[in-house]
mmCIF file of the N, C-alpha and C atoms, coordinates in Angstrom:
data_MODEL
# 
_entry.id   MODEL 
# 
loop_
_atom_site.group_PDB 
_atom_site.id 
_atom_site.type_symbol 
_atom_site.label_atom_id 
_atom_site.label_alt_id 
_atom_site.label_comp_id 
_atom_site.label_asym_id 
_atom_site.label_entity_id 
_atom_site.label_seq_id 
_atom_site.pdbx_PDB_ins_code 
_atom_site.Cartn_x 
_atom_site.Cartn_y 
_atom_site.Cartn_z 
_atom_site.occupancy 
_atom_site.B_iso_or_equiv 
_atom_site.pdbx_formal_charge 
_atom_site.auth_seq_id 
_atom_site.auth_comp_id 
_atom_site.auth_asym_id 
_atom_site.auth_atom_id 
_atom_site.pdbx_PDB_model_num 
ATOM 1   N N  . UNK A 1 1  ? 124.561 87.756 180.818 1.00 0.00 ? 1  UNK A N  1 
ATOM 2   C CA . UNK A 1 1  ? 125.918 88.415 180.734 1.00 0.00 ? 1  UNK A CA 1 
ATOM 3   C C  . UNK A 1 1  ? 127.224 87.660 180.101 1.00 0.00 ? 1  UNK A C  1 
ATOM 4   N N  . UNK A 1 2  ? 127.043 86.418 180.735 1.00 0.00 ? 2  UNK A N  1 
ATOM 5   C CA . UNK A 1 2  ? 128.840 85.644 180.422 1.00 0.00 ? 2  UNK A CA 1 
ATOM 6   C C  . UNK A 1 2  ? 128.470 85.417 179.103 1.00 0.00 ? 2  UNK A C  1 
ATOM 7   N N  . UNK A 1 3  ? 126.937 84.662 178.838 1.00 0.00 ? 3  UNK A N  1 
ATOM 8   C CA . UNK A 1 3  ? 127.099 84.445 176.945 1.00 0.00 ? 3  UNK A CA 1 
ATOM 9   C C  . UNK A 1 3  ? 127.018 86.034 176.455 1.00 0.00 ? 3  UNK A C  1 
ATOM 10  N N  . UNK A 1 4  ? 126.434 87.339 176.628 1.00 0.00 ? 4  UNK A N  1 
ATOM 11  C CA . UNK A 1 4  ? 126.490 88.757 175.243 1.00 0.00 ? 4  UNK A CA 1 
ATOM 12  C C  . UNK A 1 4  ? 128.087 88.527 176.101 1.00 0.00 ? 4  UNK A C  1 
ATOM 13  N N  . UNK A 1 5  ? 128.704 88.675 176.827 1.00 0.00 ? 5  UNK A N  1 
ATOM 14  C CA . UNK A 1 5  ? 129.991 89.005 176.829 1.00 0.00 ? 5  UNK A CA 1 
ATOM 15  C C  . UNK A 1 5  ? 131.031 87.870 176.275 1.00 0.00 ? 5  UNK A C  1 
ATOM 16  N N  . UNK A 1 6  ? 131.047 87.222 175.886 1.00 0.00 ? 6  UNK A N  1 
ATOM 17  C CA . UNK A 1 6  ? 131.838 85.901 174.966 1.00 0.00 ? 6  UNK A CA 1 
ATOM 18  C C  . UNK A 1 6  ? 130.935 86.056 173.328 1.00 0.00 ? 6  UNK A C  1 
ATOM 19  N N  . UNK A 1 7  ? 130.413 87.038 173.432 1.00 0.00 ? 7  UNK A N  1 
ATOM 20  C CA . UNK A 1 7  ? 129.922 86.988 171.882 1.00 0.00 ? 7  UNK A CA 1 
ATOM 21  C C  . UNK A 1 7  ? 130.130 88.127 171.714 1.00 0.00 ? 7  UNK A C  1 
ATOM 22  N N  . UNK A 1 8  ? 130.944 88.847 172.230 1.00 0.00 ? 8  UNK A N  1 
ATOM 23  C CA . UNK A 1 8  ? 131.032 90.239 172.012 1.00 0.00 ? 8  UNK A CA 1 
ATOM 24  C C  . UNK A 1 8  ? 130.171 91.368 172.002 1.00 0.00 ? 8  UNK A C  1 
ATOM 25  N N  . UNK A 1 9  ? 129.157 91.076 172.739 1.00 0.00 ? 9  UNK A N  1 
ATOM 26  C CA . UNK A 1 9  ? 127.930 92.458 173.021 1.00 0.00 ? 9  UNK A CA 1 
ATOM 27  C C  . UNK A 1 9  ? 128.442 92.275 175.019 1.00 0.00 ? 9  UNK A C  1 
ATOM 28  N N  . UNK A 1 10 ? 129.727 92.745 174.953 1.00 0.00 ? 10 UNK A N  1 
ATOM 29  C CA . UNK A 1 10 ? 129.761 93.408 176.642 1.00 0.00 ? 10 UNK A CA 1 
ATOM 30  C C  . UNK A 1 10 ? 128.964 94.705 176.626 1.00 0.00 ? 10 UNK A C  1 
ATOM 31  N N  . UNK A 1 11 ? 128.703 95.876 176.020 1.00 0.00 ? 11 UNK A N  1 
ATOM 32  C CA . UNK A 1 11 ? 127.845 97.113 176.621 1.00 0.00 ? 11 UNK A CA 1 
ATOM 33  C C  . UNK A 1 11 ? 126.561 96.290 177.165 1.00 0.00 ? 11 UNK A C  1 
ATOM 34  N N  . UNK A 1 12 ? 125.876 94.976 176.290 1.00 0.00 ? 12 UNK A N  1 
ATOM 35  C CA . UNK A 1 12 ? 125.291 94.696 176.284 1.00 0.00 ? 12 UNK A CA 1 
ATOM 36  C C  . UNK A 1 12 ? 124.829 93.347 177.702 1.00 0.00 ? 12 UNK A C  1 
ATOM 37  N N  . UNK A 1 13 ? 126.355 93.366 177.790 1.00 0.00 ? 13 UNK A N  1 
ATOM 38  C CA . UNK A 1 13 ? 126.150 92.463 179.708 1.00 0.00 ? 13 UNK A CA 1 
ATOM 39  C C  . UNK A 1 13 ? 126.167 93.282 180.855 1.00 0.00 ? 13 UNK A C  1 
ATOM 40  N N  . UNK A 1 14 ? 126.749 94.670 180.316 1.00 0.00 ? 14 UNK A N  1 
ATOM 41  C CA . UNK A 1 14 ? 126.947 95.105 181.422 1.00 0.00 ? 14 UNK A CA 1 
ATOM 42  C C  . UNK A 1 14 ? 125.756 95.823 181.204 1.00 0.00 ? 14 UNK A C  1 
ATOM 43  N N  . UNK A 1 15 ? 123.958 96.331 180.913 1.00 0.00 ? 15 UNK A N  1 
ATOM 44  C CA . UNK A 1 15 ? 123.342 96.604 180.604 1.00 0.00 ? 15 UNK A CA 1 
ATOM 45  C C  . UNK A 1 15 ? 122.657 95.971 181.317 1.00 0.00 ? 15 UNK A C  1 
ATOM 46  N N  . UNK A 1 16 ? 122.620 94.732 181.402 1.00 0.00 ? 16 UNK A N  1 
ATOM 47  C CA . UNK A 1 16 ? 121.980 93.023 181.921 1.00 0.00 ? 16 UNK A CA 1 
ATOM 48  C C  . UNK A 1 16 ? 122.145 93.413 183.314 1.00 0.00 ? 16 UNK A C  1 
ATOM 49  N N  . UNK A 1 17 ? 123.630 93.761 183.797 1.00 0.00 ? 17 UNK A N  1 
ATOM 50  C CA . UNK A 1 17 ? 123.519 93.390 185.092 1.00 0.00 ? 17 UNK A CA 1 
ATOM 51  C C  . UNK A 1 17 ? 122.652 94.588 185.910 1.00 0.00 ? 17 UNK A C  1 
ATOM 52  N N  . UNK A 1 18 ? 123.011 95.960 184.772 1.00 0.00 ? 18 UNK A N  1 
ATOM 53  C CA . UNK A 1 18 ? 122.167 97.298 186.025 1.00 0.00 ? 18 UNK A CA 1 
ATOM 54  C C  . UNK A 1 18 ? 120.946 97.321 186.067 1.00 0.00 ? 18 UNK A C  1 
ATOM 55  N N  . UNK A 1 19 ? 120.371 96.619 184.782 1.00 0.00 ? 19 UNK A N  1 
ATOM 56  C CA . UNK A 1 19 ? 118.356 96.505 184.923 1.00 0.00 ? 19 UNK A CA 1 
ATOM 57  C C  . UNK A 1 19 ? 118.672 95.153 185.740 1.00 0.00 ? 19 UNK A C  1 
ATOM 58  N N  . UNK A 1 20 ? 119.552 94.015 186.476 1.00 0.00 ? 20 UNK A N  1 
ATOM 59  C CA . UNK A 1 20 ? 119.338 93.023 186.974 1.00 0.00 ? 20 UNK A CA 1 
ATOM 60  C C  . UNK A 1 20 ? 119.142 93.798 188.187 1.00 0.00 ? 20 UNK A C  1 
ATOM 61  N N  . UNK A 1 21 ? 120.277 94.192 188.812 1.00 0.00 ? 21 UNK A N  1 
ATOM 62  C CA . UNK A 1 21 ? 120.528 94.629 190.936 1.00 0.00 ? 21 UNK A CA 1 
ATOM 63  C C  . UNK A 1 21 ? 119.231 95.817 190.352 1.00 0.00 ? 21 UNK A C  1 
ATOM 64  N N  . UNK A 1 22 ? 119.471 96.618 189.710 1.00 0.00 ? 22 UNK A N  1 
ATOM 65  C CA . UNK A 1 22 ? 117.227 98.076 189.656 1.00 0.00 ? 22 UNK A CA 1 
ATOM 66  C C  . UNK A 1 22 ? 116.657 96.890 190.279 1.00 0.00 ? 22 UNK A C  1 
ATOM 67  N N  . UNK A 1 23 ? 116.364 95.610 189.572 1.00 0.00 ? 23 UNK A N  1 
ATOM 68  C CA . UNK A 1 23 ? 114.797 95.146 189.586 1.00 0.00 ? 23 UNK A CA 1 
ATOM 69  C C  . UNK A 1 23 ? 115.849 94.383 191.402 1.00 0.00 ? 23 UNK A C  1 
ATOM 70  N N  . UNK A 1 24 ? 115.888 94.044 191.536 1.00 0.00 ? 24 UNK A N  1 
ATOM 71  C CA . UNK A 1 24 ? 116.666 93.310 193.315 1.00 0.00 ? 24 UNK A CA 1 
ATOM 72  C C  . UNK A 1 24 ? 116.161 93.981 193.957 1.00 0.00 ? 24 UNK A C  1 
ATOM 73  N N  . UNK A 1 25 ? 116.682 95.498 193.792 1.00 0.00 ? 25 UNK A N  1 
ATOM 74  C CA . UNK A 1 25 ? 116.993 96.708 194.400 1.00 0.00 ? 25 UNK A CA 1 
ATOM 75  C C  . UNK A 1 25 ? 115.519 96.916 194.472 1.00 0.00 ? 25 UNK A C  1 
ATOM 76  N N  . UNK A 1 26 ? 114.507 97.334 193.879 1.00 0.00 ? 26 UNK A N  1 
ATOM 77  C CA . UNK A 1 26 ? 113.630 98.111 193.483 1.00 0.00 ? 26 UNK A CA 1 
ATOM 78  C C  . UNK A 1 26 ? 112.633 97.389 194.119 1.00 0.00 ? 26 UNK A C  1 
ATOM 79  N N  . UNK A 1 27 ? 111.985 96.093 194.295 1.00 0.00 ? 27 UNK A N  1 
ATOM 80  C CA . UNK A 1 27 ? 110.689 94.998 193.837 1.00 0.00 ? 27 UNK A CA 1 
ATOM 81  C C  . UNK A 1 27 ? 111.129 94.300 195.132 1.00 0.00 ? 27 UNK A C  1 
ATOM 82  N N  . UNK A 1 28 ? 112.977 93.642 195.279 1.00 0.00 ? 28 UNK A N  1 
ATOM 83  C CA . UNK A 1 28 ? 113.122 93.161 196.345 1.00 0.00 ? 28 UNK A CA 1 
ATOM 84  C C  . UNK A 1 28 ? 113.890 92.963 197.552 1.00 0.00 ? 28 UNK A C  1 
ATOM 85  N N  . UNK A 1 29 ? 114.204 94.739 197.762 1.00 0.00 ? 29 UNK A N  1 
ATOM 86  C CA . UNK A 1 29 ? 115.273 95.191 198.839 1.00 0.00 ? 29 UNK A CA 1 
ATOM 87  C C  . UNK A 1 29 ? 116.651 94.534 198.890 1.00 0.00 ? 29 UNK A C  1 
ATOM 88  N N  . UNK A 1 30 ? 117.373 93.324 197.468 1.00 0.00 ? 30 UNK A N  1 
ATOM 89  C CA . UNK A 1 30 ? 118.465 93.159 197.793 1.00 0.00 ? 30 UNK A CA 1 
ATOM 90  C C  . UNK A 1 30 ? 119.306 93.282 196.682 1.00 0.00 ? 30 UNK A C  1 
ATOM 91  N N  . UNK A 1 31 ? 121.194 93.633 197.718 1.00 0.00 ? 31 UNK A N  1 
ATOM 92  C CA . UNK A 1 31 ? 122.171 92.984 196.201 1.00 0.00 ? 31 UNK A CA 1 
ATOM 93  C C  . UNK A 1 31 ? 121.918 91.831 195.761 1.00 0.00 ? 31 UNK A C  1 
ATOM 94  N N  . UNK A 1 32 ? 122.965 91.956 194.575 1.00 0.00 ? 32 UNK A N  1 
ATOM 95  C CA . UNK A 1 32 ? 123.167 91.077 193.566 1.00 0.00 ? 32 UNK A CA 1 
ATOM 96  C C  . UNK A 1 32 ? 124.277 90.661 194.594 1.00 0.00 ? 32 UNK A C  1 
ATOM 97  N N  . UNK A 1 33 ? 124.261 88.827 194.549 1.00 0.00 ? 33 UNK A N  1 
ATOM 98  C CA . UNK A 1 33 ? 124.987 88.388 195.126 1.00 0.00 ? 33 UNK A CA 1 
ATOM 99  C C  . UNK A 1 33 ? 126.448 88.341 195.100 1.00 0.00 ? 33 UNK A C  1 
ATOM 100 N N  . UNK A 1 34 ? 127.559 87.605 195.427 1.00 0.00 ? 34 UNK A N  1 
ATOM 101 C CA . UNK A 1 34 ? 128.594 87.883 195.008 1.00 0.00 ? 34 UNK A CA 1 
ATOM 102 C C  . UNK A 1 34 ? 129.369 87.333 192.879 1.00 0.00 ? 34 UNK A C  1 
ATOM 103 N N  . UNK A 1 35 ? 128.134 86.120 193.117 1.00 0.00 ? 35 UNK A N  1 
ATOM 104 C CA . UNK A 1 35 ? 129.038 86.266 191.999 1.00 0.00 ? 35 UNK A CA 1 
ATOM 105 C C  . UNK A 1 35 ? 128.290 86.867 191.133 1.00 0.00 ? 35 UNK A C  1 
ATOM 106 N N  . UNK A 1 36 ? 127.258 87.531 191.059 1.00 0.00 ? 36 UNK A N  1 
ATOM 107 C CA . UNK A 1 36 ? 126.653 87.745 189.947 1.00 0.00 ? 36 UNK A CA 1 
ATOM 108 C C  . UNK A 1 36 ? 127.960 89.147 190.310 1.00 0.00 ? 36 UNK A C  1 
ATOM 109 N N  . UNK A 1 37 ? 128.237 90.041 190.674 1.00 0.00 ? 37 UNK A N  1 
ATOM 110 C CA . UNK A 1 37 ? 129.135 90.805 191.529 1.00 0.00 ? 37 UNK A CA 1 
ATOM 111 C C  . UNK A 1 37 ? 130.684 90.803 190.433 1.00 0.00 ? 37 UNK A C  1 
ATOM 112 N N  . UNK A 1 38 ? 131.036 89.321 191.155 1.00 0.00 ? 38 UNK A N  1 
ATOM 113 C CA . UNK A 1 38 ? 131.458 89.080 190.065 1.00 0.00 ? 38 UNK A CA 1 
ATOM 114 C C  . UNK A 1 38 ? 131.930 88.859 188.597 1.00 0.00 ? 38 UNK A C  1 
ATOM 115 N N  . UNK A 1 39 ? 131.480 88.553 188.654 1.00 0.00 ? 39 UNK A N  1 
ATOM 116 C CA . UNK A 1 39 ? 130.587 87.931 187.084 1.00 0.00 ? 39 UNK A CA 1 
ATOM 117 C C  . UNK A 1 39 ? 131.300 89.737 186.208 1.00 0.00 ? 39 UNK A C  1 
ATOM 118 N N  . UNK A 1 40 ? 130.737 90.713 187.009 1.00 0.00 ? 40 UNK A N  1 
ATOM 119 C CA . UNK A 1 40 ? 130.615 92.121 186.319 1.00 0.00 ? 40 UNK A CA 1 
ATOM 120 C C  . UNK A 1 40 ? 131.277 92.384 185.706 1.00 0.00 ? 40 UNK A C  1 
ATOM 121 N N  . UNK A 1 41 ? 132.766 92.471 187.534 1.00 0.00 ? 41 UNK A N  1 
ATOM 122 C CA . UNK A 1 41 ? 133.630 93.274 187.408 1.00 0.00 ? 41 UNK A CA 1 
ATOM 123 C C  . UNK A 1 41 ? 134.291 92.528 186.578 1.00 0.00 ? 41 UNK A C  1 
ATOM 124 N N  . UNK A 1 42 ? 134.495 91.301 185.475 1.00 0.00 ? 42 UNK A N  1 
ATOM 125 C CA . UNK A 1 42 ? 135.804 90.437 185.111 1.00 0.00 ? 42 UNK A CA 1 
ATOM 126 C C  . UNK A 1 42 ? 135.077 91.139 183.765 1.00 0.00 ? 42 UNK A C  1 
ATOM 127 N N  . UNK A 1 43 ? 133.714 91.307 183.673 1.00 0.00 ? 43 UNK A N  1 
ATOM 128 C CA . UNK A 1 43 ? 133.061 91.845 182.347 1.00 0.00 ? 43 UNK A CA 1 
ATOM 129 C C  . UNK A 1 43 ? 133.686 93.175 182.201 1.00 0.00 ? 43 UNK A C  1 
ATOM 130 N N  . UNK A 1 44 ? 133.294 94.311 183.281 1.00 0.00 ? 44 UNK A N  1 
ATOM 131 C CA . UNK A 1 44 ? 133.780 95.834 183.551 1.00 0.00 ? 44 UNK A CA 1 
ATOM 132 C C  . UNK A 1 44 ? 135.626 95.608 182.677 1.00 0.00 ? 44 UNK A C  1 
ATOM 133 N N  . UNK A 1 45 ? 136.071 94.820 183.750 1.00 0.00 ? 45 UNK A N  1 
ATOM 134 C CA . UNK A 1 45 ? 137.666 95.380 183.662 1.00 0.00 ? 45 UNK A CA 1 
ATOM 135 C C  . UNK A 1 45 ? 138.303 94.374 182.392 1.00 0.00 ? 45 UNK A C  1 
ATOM 136 N N  . UNK A 1 46 ? 137.544 93.579 181.535 1.00 0.00 ? 46 UNK A N  1 
ATOM 137 C CA . UNK A 1 46 ? 137.348 92.514 180.111 1.00 0.00 ? 46 UNK A CA 1 
ATOM 138 C C  . UNK A 1 46 ? 139.430 91.662 180.261 1.00 0.00 ? 46 UNK A C  1 
ATOM 139 N N  . UNK A 1 47 ? 138.603 91.118 182.269 1.00 0.00 ? 47 UNK A N  1 
ATOM 140 C CA . UNK A 1 47 ? 139.491 89.813 182.415 1.00 0.00 ? 47 UNK A CA 1 
ATOM 141 C C  . UNK A 1 47 ? 139.656 88.619 181.052 1.00 0.00 ? 47 UNK A C  1 
ATOM 142 N N  . UNK A 1 48 ? 140.464 88.771 180.605 1.00 0.00 ? 48 UNK A N  1 
ATOM 143 C CA . UNK A 1 48 ? 140.770 87.431 179.546 1.00 0.00 ? 48 UNK A CA 1 
ATOM 144 C C  . UNK A 1 48 ? 140.832 86.237 180.024 1.00 0.00 ? 48 UNK A C  1 
ATOM 145 N N  . UNK A 1 49 ? 140.755 85.804 180.984 1.00 0.00 ? 49 UNK A N  1 
ATOM 146 C CA . UNK A 1 49 ? 140.169 85.045 180.996 1.00 0.00 ? 49 UNK A CA 1 
ATOM 147 C C  . UNK A 1 49 ? 139.306 84.741 181.396 1.00 0.00 ? 49 UNK A C  1 
ATOM 148 N N  . UNK A 1 50 ? 138.365 85.206 181.383 1.00 0.00 ? 50 UNK A N  1 
ATOM 149 C CA . UNK A 1 50 ? 136.779 85.250 181.550 1.00 0.00 ? 50 UNK A CA 1 
ATOM 150 C C  . UNK A 1 50 ? 136.784 84.790 180.505 1.00 0.00 ? 50 UNK A C  1 
ATOM 151 N N  . UNK A 1 51 ? 137.304 84.852 179.603 1.00 0.00 ? 51 UNK A N  1 
ATOM 152 C CA . UNK A 1 51 ? 136.586 84.619 177.952 1.00 0.00 ? 51 UNK A CA 1 
ATOM 153 C C  . UNK A 1 51 ? 137.158 83.227 177.965 1.00 0.00 ? 51 UNK A C  1 
ATOM 154 N N  . UNK A 1 52 ? 138.112 82.696 178.271 1.00 0.00 ? 52 UNK A N  1 
ATOM 155 C CA . UNK A 1 52 ? 138.438 81.670 177.783 1.00 0.00 ? 52 UNK A CA 1 
ATOM 156 C C  . UNK A 1 52 ? 137.213 80.491 178.439 1.00 0.00 ? 52 UNK A C  1 
ATOM 157 N N  . UNK A 1 53 ? 136.848 80.592 179.471 1.00 0.00 ? 53 UNK A N  1 
ATOM 158 C CA . UNK A 1 53 ? 137.072 79.518 180.688 1.00 0.00 ? 53 UNK A CA 1 
ATOM 159 C C  . UNK A 1 53 ? 135.016 79.689 180.521 1.00 0.00 ? 53 UNK A C  1 
# 
């Protein structure tokens, strides 16, 4: 997700989160962890600092 976002492919990064979350929930009965959710939120809000780190 991070690599996609940093290369200007924000929509693909967001789709990847949704796909990953779907598989985690449907196949394992798990929700994404806080790190993955925080990454998703930074991409959704287009946090400028996120692009630089």
